[in-house]
N, C-alpha and C positions, 0 to 999 in steps of 0.2 A: 162430250165422250160419244163418240161414234157406237151405234146399237149395233145387235149381232148383223141384223139382215143390212145394214148399211157396210158392215166389213165383208159380208159376203158379196156384195154388189162391188165393192171397191177392189177387192183382191181377186175379181175375175177379169179386172180391166185391163186394158194395152194388147200390144200386139204378142201372139203365140198364146193369148189367154192369160198373161202375167202382168200385174201392175207394174209402174216404173218406180223402181225402189227409191229414187232419190227424191222424190215429192214428200214423203214422210218427215213428220218432225217427232221429236223425242215425246209430246204429249200423245203422238199417235201409237207411239209404241208401246206406253204405260196402258193406254187405253185397250189395244189389242190383248195385251197381256191379261186385264182385266178380265177381258170378254172371254178368253179361252180360260182361267182359273173356274169362271161362274160354270162354265159348261161342264168340267171337270168335275164340281162339285154336284151338279146336278145329276150327271151320268153314273160317276164312282161312288156317291155318298146316297144321293136321293134315288139312284136306279131308274132316274127319267130322262132320256137322251132328246133334248129339245132340236138337235141338228142331227144328221147324218154323219156318219163316220167319215164319208167323203169331204164333206162340208168343214168339218173340225181340221182334217189334214190340211186342206186348203189355207184355213187361216194359221195353222200352227207352222207350215212350210213357208207362208210368208212373214210371219215373225221372226222365223231361223233367219232366213234372208235378209231383213233388215237390221238383225241384230249381228250379223258377220259383217254388215256394211259399216255398222256404228257400234264395235263392241264397248265404246263407253255408257251407252244405253242400257247395256244388260244388267238387270235386276236380280238379286240371289234366288229372289222367289219365282223368276219368270219359269212360264212351264218348260222352255226350252232347258232349265239347268238342272232338271231332276236326273238325267242318265248321265254319269260320269265318264270321263273318258280315260281316265287311271284307274289301275287297280288298287285294291286294299293291300297294303303291304304287310300289317298286320294290326291288329285288334287292341288297343290300348286299356287298361283298365281304370277307372275313374268312379269317384263315388257318387252314388245318389243324393240329391239334396236330403230326402228323407228317406230312411231304411224302408225298402220292401218287404215287409212282413208277410209270412203266411196266412192262410186262413184256418180256423177249426172247422173242424168236417162233422157235418151231421149225417144218418143214414135213414133217419125213420120219423115220423110224427112225434114219438117220445123225445129224441133228441131237440127237436124244433121247440117243443113244450118246455123243456128245461132252459133251454136258452133264453127263452121268452120270461122263465121265473126269475132267473139271474139279472136279466137286463131291466126288469121292473125294480127287482129289488133295490139295483144301481140309482136307478132314476129316482127313488125316495119319492112316490107318489105322482111325480110331474107325468102328464100324460105324453105318450109316446106313440110314434108311430113306425112302421117298416116300410121301406123300400126294397122291390123284389126285382132281379133281374136275372137273365139267362148267364150262365156261366161258360163262356166261350172255350173251346178247347184246343188251344193253340201257344203261342210262346209269349211270355209276358214281356213288357217293355215299358220304359218309362222316356216320354219327352221334354226336354227344357225349351221355352220359347223366353227370349229377350227381345224388348223392342219391338215385337208382333213378329218376329223372326225366330224360325226353327234353329236352333244352334246345337243341340246335341240330341243323341239317341243312344240308349243305353239299353243292354241286356239284364234282366235281373240279375244274374251272378248269382253271389251269395245273400243277396239281399241288402247289402250293403255297398257293394260295390260292382258295376257289370261293366262289360265290353261294351266300347264305345263303336256302333255301328250307323252312324248318321249318314253316311253316303249311301248304303244300302236301303237305309228307309226313306231316303228320298225317291227312290224308284216306285214307290206305293202310291199312286195316284190317287187314293182316297183320303191320303194326309196331306193335309196343307203344309206348304213352305212358308208359308205366313198367315196371321188370321189377327184380327183388330182388337187385340187385347187393350193395347193403349186407349181405347173409346171409352174403358170402363176403369181406366186410370191402373190397370195393371203392368208394370214393369216387366217382372219374372214370374213365371209360372212353369211347374212340372207337372206332367199329366200322367197317369197312367194308363194302360191298355193292353190288349191283346193283337198280337199279329196272327191271322188266320188265312188257310185256305178253303175258298168254299169248295163243296163237293162239286160243282160244276167245273171249276178252274183245275180242281185236281182230278178230275176224270179227263179232261181235255188236255193237261199237261202228260198225263200217264201213258196216253193214247201216242203222243208224240215220242217219248221216249222209246215205246213199242215198236213205232214204225222205225224208227234208227237202230232198232235191235239193241236197245239198252234195257237195263233192269227198270219195272215202274217202282215208284216210290209206295213205301208200306201205307202211310196213311195220312191224313190231311196235316196232322197235329206235328208229326217227324218232319212234312215236306216243310213246313212254315219253321219251324225252328233251326232245321239245317239251311235253310235260304238267308237266314239273317246272316250268316257267316261266311258266306260264299266270297271268294277273292274279286269276283266281276261283278261290277252291280251291274252290268247290261244283262248278266245272266239271271239277277234278281227281279228285273222286270218283267223278264219273260214269263214269270210264273204267276203273273197277276194275284199279288198278295192282296190283302185287306186288312184293315185295322179297326177294332172297334176299342173304344176310351171309354172309361168308367169310373175314373177316380181322378179329383183334382188333389195332389199331395201337398203342394206348396204354392203359396202366392205371395208376392211383395208388390205392394201397391202405394201409389203416392198418397192415399188416403189413412192408410194402413189397417183397413176394412175389406171385408169381403162383399164380393156383388151377389152374395146367394148365402142362406142360412140352413138349407136343407140339402140333402144328397140329391133328391128328386131334381131340384132347382139347379144344382151343380150339372147333372145331365143334361138338361134343357140349355142351358148356357155354353155347353161343349158343342152340342146340335146346332145352336145359333152362331158360333164360332167358326163352323166349316167342318167339324169332325163327326165321324159316325161314332154314335153312343147309343146306347140301349133305351134312347130317350122315349119311343114309340113300344118298346117291348117291357118296359118297366110297368110296375103298378104298386101303388101304396096301399098299406092296409092298416086298421087300428088294432086288429087283433091277430093272434098268431092262426086261427081257425082258418081263416083269409088266406093266409100265407101258406098254410100246409096244402088247403084244396087249389091255389095257385099252383105250387109247385108239382102237385100231382098232374094238374092239366098239362103242364109243359112237357111232363116225363110221358104221356101218353102219345104226344104229337111231336116227339124229338125228332121221330125219321123223317117228318114232312118239312122239316126245317130246310133251309138251302145250306145252311154250315152247322159243324159238329158242336154240339154242347154236352157237356158231361154232368150238369147239374145246374143250381140256381144259387143265386148268392141273396141272403139276406142282411139286409142292415139297417140298424137304426137310423131314421131319417133325419131327425135332428142334429145338426153339428154340435150344437151347446150339450146335447146329450152325449155325443160321441166323445166328447172332450171329457166328460163328467164320468164315463164309463172306463176311458185308459185303454193301456194295451197291457199284454204280457211281454216277455221276452220272445215270444214266439209269433202273436197274433192278436190282433184288436178283440176287446170284448164287444165290441159293439156290432161286429159281423160275423157271420157264419155260412158255410158252404153246405147246400143240401145237396149230396151226391145221389146221383141216379145208380139203379142198380145195373150190373154189368149185364151187356147184351148177351142172350144164350144164344148158343152155337153147337152143333154136333159134328164131332169127328169120326169119319169112317176109317176102322182100320183094315186096311185090304191086304195086307200081308206082313206075317210074322217071322 
């Protein structure tokens, strides 16, 4: 397989700076697709660009040209297949594999202490730990992968069923079109996450709207939610949306067993598979005092983060204990959201 530097050299050969497309074989196309997917992951997920935008475009244009010459070599997860050419005519409602429940809310340390008491009572003396992560302020979605390929993306909807928005989700470059789940014996997996617009992307997009004489968007959360139901996938791509994924709700594997036994391990697995997860932001605590201090720390620095969060999510870390604690009809008993205080603002009355 050709490495990045070899591809950069190869794609700059030939008259007029372009390589001869006829010399490439199908295995070369697969190699170039893999190189581009690697750089998409490093740039959009890890925020580490290893090549310049111009070099990426050079490789991308070569791949697009080869695929146009040999359409039989185009794969569904090729980087060129993100942007669709057709409009979304409607959004079909489909059921989630597992219902998307809400979270119970807490607003102070006493609420978290009460949650801890109930969780320990349900654990019946078994040692438990808590995994704590940011609560992203965006639009909730679920993804389904089968045989390593992204096959379906749904909005949260009513929690039981959501609108199918797969074509729009394919425009978000931090979301992999394929992931090597089969290496773990996973045939089908459902993943939950949040679509967000970073503060920087939100400001940049609003500036474009203002320059065109259009009204700016109200806030990043509404912008993200509205983007998911846009008719034209190309417009979705222009908004530079991002996705964070924080829960594996369903796994069907050849062994019948999970490849992880804690929530923290699930976040690590998602990161390893190419997803942005709060793998770096999460922290595991053995007691609720540590949880409370961590939540306070994040609330104090929320304005310094590159994305909007409106709280923290506290989850019992052990999956076996999650199963034992179970659910209500509204929320899991093993998780709770710690909501930050609303930002204070002053309104000036200029005229009555």
